C-alpha positions in Angstrom: 3.6 -6.7 23.1 5.9 -4.4 21.2 3.4 -4.1 18.3 0.7 -3.1 20.8 2.9 -0.4 22.2 3.4 1.0 18.7 -0.3 0.9 18.0 -0.9 2.8 21.2 1.6 5.4 20.2 -0.1 5.6 16.8 -3.5 6.3 18.6 -1.9 9.2 20.4 -0.3 10.6 17.3 -3.5 10.3 15.3 -5.3 12.5 17.8 -2.9 15.3 16.7 -2.6 14.6 13.0 -4.5 16.9 10.5 -6.7 15.3 7.9 -8.2 16.3 4.6 -11.8 17.0 4.1 -13.4 18.6 0.9 -9.9 19.3 -0.5 -9.0 21.3 2.6 -6.6 20.4 5.4 -8.4 20.4 8.8 -5.9 21.2 11.6 -8.1 22.3 14.4 -7.5 20.1 17.4 -11.1 19.7 18.3 -12.1 18.7 14.7 -9.2 16.2 14.5 -10.2 14.7 17.8 -13.9 14.2 16.8 -13.0 13.0 13.3 -10.8 10.2 14.7 -13.1 9.5 17.6 -16.1 9.0 15.2 -13.9 7.0 12.7 -11.3 4.4 13.5 -10.6 5.1 17.1 -12.9 2.4 18.4 -11.2 -0.2 16.2 -7.7 0.9 17.2 -8.6 1.1 20.9 -10.1 -2.4 21.1 -7.3 -3.8 18.9 -4.4 -2.9 21.2 -5.4 -1.6 24.6 -6.8 -4.8 26.1 -3.7 -6.7 25.2 -1.5 -4.1 26.9 -3.4 -4.1 30.2 -4.2 -7.8 30.3 -0.6 -9.0 30.1 -1.1 -10.6 26.7 -3.9 -12.8 27.9 -4.9 -15.0 25.0 -8.6 -14.5 25.7 -8.1 -11.0 24.2 -6.3 -12.1 21.0 -9.5 -12.2 18.9 -9.7 -8.4 19.3 -6.4 -8.1 17.5 -8.3 -9.0 14.3 -9.7 -5.4 14.4 -6.2 -4.3 13.2 -7.2 -5.5 9.7 -9.4 -2.4 9.4 -6.1 -0.5 8.5 -4.4 -3.2 6.5 -4.9 -1.6 3.1 -3.4 1.7 4.3 -0.5 0.0 6.0 0.3 -2.0 2.8 0.0 1.0 0.6 2.2 3.1 2.8 4.8 0.4 2.9 4.6 0.0 -0.9 5.0 3.8 -1.4 8.0 3.8 1.0 9.7 0.9 -0.9 9.0 2.6 -4.3 10.5 5.9 -3.1 13.5 4.0 -1.7 14.1 2.2 -5.0 13.7 5.4 -6.9 16.3 7.2 -4.8 18.6 4.3 -5.3 18.8 5.2 -9.0 16.6 2.6 -10.6 14.5 3.5 -13.6 10.7 3.7 -13.4 10.2 0.2 -15.0 12.6 -1.5 -12.6 11.1 0.3 -9.6 7.6 -0.9 -10.6 8.7 -4.5 -11.2 10.8 -4.7 -8.0 8.0 -2.9 -6.0 5.5 -5.5 -7.3 7.7 -8.4 -6.2 8.3 -6.9 -2.8 4.5 -6.2 -2.4 3.9 -9.9 -3.3 6.4 -11.1 -0.7 4.8 -8.9 2.0 1.3 -10.2 1.1 2.5 -13.8 1.1 4.3 -13.4 4.5 1.1 -11.8 6.0 -1.1 -14.7 4.7 1.4 -17.3 6.0 1.4 -15.6 9.4 -2.4 -15.5 9.6 -2.7 -19.1 8.6 0.0 -20.1 11.1 -1.9 -18.2 13.9 -5.1 -20.0 12.9 -3.3 -23.4 12.9 -2.0 -22.8 16.4 -5.5 -21.6 17.5 -7.0 -24.9 16.3 -4.3 -26.8 18.1 -5.2 -25.0 21.4 -8.9 -25.6 21.2 -8.8 -29.3 20.2 -8.4 -31.9 23.0 -5.2 -33.9 22.8 -3.7 -32.0 19.9 -0.2 -32.0 18.6 0.6 -29.1 20.9 -0.2 -31.3 23.9 2.0 -34.1 22.7 5.3 -32.3 22.4 8.0 -33.7 24.6 9.3 -30.2 25.4 5.9 -29.1 26.7 6.2 -29.4 30.5 2.6 -28.5 31.2 1.3 -30.7 28.5 0.2 -34.3 28.8 0.6 -37.2 26.6 -2.7 -38.4 25.2 
């Protein structure tokens, strides 16, 4: 739920954030609004708003895959942040690049593991008599 709140705040902030077009910064509120509305707004809206208002109902979770529209920009922003942090810590350029590469690799691996884990749980929920139903600590579950 916390991530959905952050994405909702990001939607509001994006409506007020200038953008670049033809090597010119566009900061007119109406232009910013229409640019975002015609662009990624629909993906952002359907990725986080239903989960917020449906009390994390699992029937809405498939809409969360729309978040992957921004995954490249999120990872590049995170990578840039790590590189700047390493540069300010006094490391030389070669060390920053190597360490940044390793951190990027770790982030990508953790993301892939998370996605595969979510998919594995999803399979367990749609299959009758799965390993999720047979756990002894599952009070609502039944033993098959």
